[in-house]
C-alpha positions in Angstrom: -24.3 6.3 99.6 -24.2 8.8 96.6 -27.5 9.5 95.1 -27.7 9.4 91.5 -28.4 12.9 89.4 -31.5 13.2 87.4 -30.9 14.3 83.8 -31.7 17.7 84.3 -29.5 18.2 87.3 -26.6 16.2 85.2 -27.2 18.7 82.0 -26.9 21.6 84.4 -23.6 20.7 86.0 -22.2 19.5 82.5 -22.9 22.8 81.1 -21.6 24.9 83.9 -18.5 23.1 84.0 -18.0 23.5 80.4 -18.8 27.3 80.7 -16.1 27.9 83.5 -13.7 25.7 81.7 -14.2 27.7 78.4 -14.1 31.0 80.1 -10.4 30.0 81.6 -9.2 28.7 77.8 -10.6 32.0 76.2 -9.4 34.4 78.7 -5.8 32.9 78.7 -5.5 32.2 74.7 -6.8 35.8 74.0 -4.5 37.3 76.6 -1.6 35.5 75.5 -2.1 36.7 71.7 -2.4 40.2 73.2 0.8 40.4 75.4 2.8 38.1 73.0 4.1 41.4 71.2 6.7 41.7 74.3 9.9 39.6 74.3 11.3 39.1 77.6 14.7 37.6 78.7 14.4 34.2 80.8 17.9 34.9 82.3 17.6 38.6 83.2 14.3 37.5 84.9 16.3 34.9 87.0 19.1 37.3 87.7 21.4 35.5 85.2 23.6 36.6 82.3 22.4 35.5 78.7 23.4 32.1 77.7 24.9 33.4 74.6 24.8 29.9 72.8 25.5 29.6 69.2 23.4 27.4 66.7 23.8 27.0 63.2 27.3 28.7 63.7 25.6 32.1 63.1 22.7 32.6 65.4 23.2 33.3 69.2 20.7 31.4 71.3 19.6 33.1 74.3 16.5 32.3 76.5 14.4 35.1 75.2 10.6 34.2 75.2 7.2 35.9 74.2 5.3 37.3 77.1 2.3 35.2 76.2 4.3 31.9 76.8 4.0 32.6 80.5 0.3 32.0 80.6 0.3 29.5 77.6 0.5 26.6 79.6 -2.7 27.3 81.4 -4.2 26.7 78.0 -2.5 23.4 77.8 -4.0 22.1 81.3 -7.6 23.3 80.2 -7.2 21.8 77.0 -6.6 18.4 78.6 -9.3 18.9 81.0 -11.8 19.7 78.6 -10.4 16.6 76.5 -10.9 14.3 79.4 -14.5 15.3 80.1 -16.0 16.4 77.0 -14.0 14.7 74.3 -12.6 15.8 70.9 -16.1 17.7 69.9 -15.6 19.8 73.4 -11.9 20.9 72.4 -12.8 21.6 68.7 -15.7 23.8 69.6 -13.9 25.9 72.2 -11.0 26.0 69.7 -13.0 27.2 67.1 -14.9 29.7 69.1 -11.5 31.3 70.4 -10.1 31.6 67.0 -12.9 33.5 66.1 -12.6 36.0 68.9 -8.8 36.1 68.4 -9.5 37.3 64.7 -12.2 39.5 65.7 -10.1 41.2 68.4 -6.9 41.8 66.1 -9.1 43.0 63.2 -10.7 45.4 65.9 -7.2 46.6 66.8 -5.9 47.3 63.7 -9.0 49.4 62.8 -8.7 51.6 66.1 -5.1 52.0 65.3 -6.0 53.7 62.2 -8.5 56.3 63.9 -6.9 59.8 64.1 -5.5 60.8 67.7 -7.3 63.7 69.6 -4.9 66.8 69.7 -5.2 67.0 73.5 -4.6 63.3 74.2 -1.1 63.6 72.4 -0.6 66.9 74.5 -1.2 65.6 77.9 0.9 62.8 77.2 4.0 64.6 75.9 6.8 64.7 77.2 7.2 61.7 79.0 8.2 61.5 82.8 11.9 62.1 82.0 11.1 65.0 79.9 11.8 63.5 76.5 9.3 63.8 73.7 6.9 60.7 73.5 4.4 60.3 70.9 1.7 58.1 72.6 -0.5 57.4 69.5 2.8 56.0 67.9 3.5 53.9 70.9 -0.1 52.5 71.2 0.1 51.6 67.3 3.3 49.8 67.7 2.3 48.0 70.7 -1.4 46.7 69.5 -0.9 46.6 65.9 0.5 43.4 64.6 1.0 42.5 61.1 -1.2 40.0 59.1 1.6 37.3 59.1 1.6 37.2 62.9 -2.3 37.0 62.8 -2.3 34.2 60.0 0.5 32.4 61.9 -1.1 32.4 65.2 -4.5 31.2 64.2 -2.9 28.3 62.1 -0.8 27.2 64.8 -3.3 27.5 67.5 -5.8 25.6 65.6 -3.4 22.9 64.3 -2.0 22.5 67.7 -5.1 22.2 69.5 -6.5 19.4 66.8 -3.4 17.4 67.1 -3.4 17.8 70.9 -6.8 16.2 71.2 -6.1 13.5 68.9 -2.9 12.4 70.5 -4.6 12.9 73.9 -7.6 10.5 72.9 -5.2 7.9 71.3 -3.3 7.7 74.7 -6.3 7.5 76.5 -7.2 4.6 74.7 -4.2 2.8 75.5 -3.9 3.8 79.2 -7.9 3.9 80.2 -8.5 6.3 83.0 -5.2 6.0 84.6 -2.2 7.6 83.8 -3.3 11.1 83.2 0.2 12.3 83.3 1.1 10.5 80.2 -1.4 11.5 78.0 -1.4 15.1 79.1 2.5 15.4 78.9 2.5 13.2 75.5 0.1 15.3 73.7 1.7 18.3 74.7 4.6 17.0 73.5 3.5 16.5 70.0 1.1 19.4 69.7 3.5 22.3 70.9 6.3 21.0 68.7 4.0 21.8 65.8 2.8 24.9 67.4 6.0 26.5 68.4 7.5 26.1 64.8 4.7 27.0 62.7 3.7 30.2 64.2 7.2 31.6 63.9 7.5 30.0 60.3 4.5 31.7 59.1 4.8 35.0 60.7 8.5 35.7 60.4 9.9 33.5 57.8 7.1 33.5 55.2 5.8 37.1 55.9 8.7 38.4 57.9 12.6 38.6 57.1 13.9 36.0 59.6 16.3 33.5 58.4 15.2 29.7 58.9 18.1 29.6 61.7 16.5 32.1 63.6 13.0 30.4 63.3 14.6 27.0 64.6 16.3 28.5 67.2 13.8 30.7 68.9 11.3 27.7 68.2 13.4 25.4 70.1 13.7 27.9 73.2 9.8 28.4 73.0 9.3 24.6 72.9 11.7 23.8 75.6 9.8 26.3 77.8 6.4 25.2 77.1 7.0 21.6 77.5 8.9 22.2 80.7 6.4 24.0 82.4 3.5 21.9 81.0 5.5 19.0 83.0 6.0 21.0 86.0 2.3 22.0 86.2 1.0 18.4 85.8 0.1 18.7 89.8 -2.6 21.3 88.9 -4.0 18.8 86.3 -4.5 16.1 88.9 -5.9 18.9 91.3 -8.3 20.2 88.6 -9.5 16.6 88.2 -10.1 16.0 91.8 -12.2 19.1 92.2 -14.1 18.5 89.2 -15.0 14.8 90.2 -16.0 16.3 93.6 -18.4 18.7 91.8 -19.7 16.2 89.4 -19.9 13.4 91.5 -18.0 9.9 90.8 -20.8 8.6 88.9 -21.3 11.4 86.7 -17.5 12.0 86.2 -17.1 8.4 85.1 -20.2 8.4 82.6 -18.6 11.8 80.9 -14.9 10.7 80.8 -16.1 7.4 79.2 -18.3 9.1 76.7 -15.5 11.7 75.7 -13.1 8.6 75.0 -15.2 6.9 72.3 -14.3 9.0 69.7 -10.8 9.0 68.5 -10.8 10.5 64.9 -8.8 13.3 64.1 -11.7 15.6 63.2 
């Protein structure tokens, strides 16, 4: 028979679990922002030719994605798990902490790219392995420096997506109860990532950039299809995470935490 935990042990396990989940969330969210400057071809990755679909009669639609989208589904899963055990307050706390550190990191990157390069650093990295002229300082700046529009777009989309995700998740949990984890996880992702996929592109490349609305919609559709599709495929990992956490916490503690987390269904 399972022995009940005393309050000190309960709080210790609860805190340790939140630290682990927050570390996974924070690491992947920040890493996705940093590597997101690279756009890769989904078709070439799979050894296929570009789709070459035409949308709005003027824009060619291929499966081109940001590199950050590769690991972003991990953020979805972690969000849902935090939501399940810590509720709206837990997701909101880690979301605002992550947004702060994303802003901090980008401001640091902008600052260091303005530092004058040491002459020997330029010399030892020129020319490149093929004998061509190569300006490593220029390459460093291009790769790491992102415009203010992208920073604002990413932060607004991230926070808005997280708040909507936790709201929809808790509303669905109120309907389904502790069962049907896949439904509330998939449903919240379906809504929140639709907003996220278009808000970041609209702010970064339409308002602050030179993209047409057709380009924003086209690329947004591909990003949304990918994020939602992968989130569905990774549903078994969500159940695995619940299984491991329930074993760590114990059935009684896990049920107490999920019950407490489900009580607040307000948006903010």
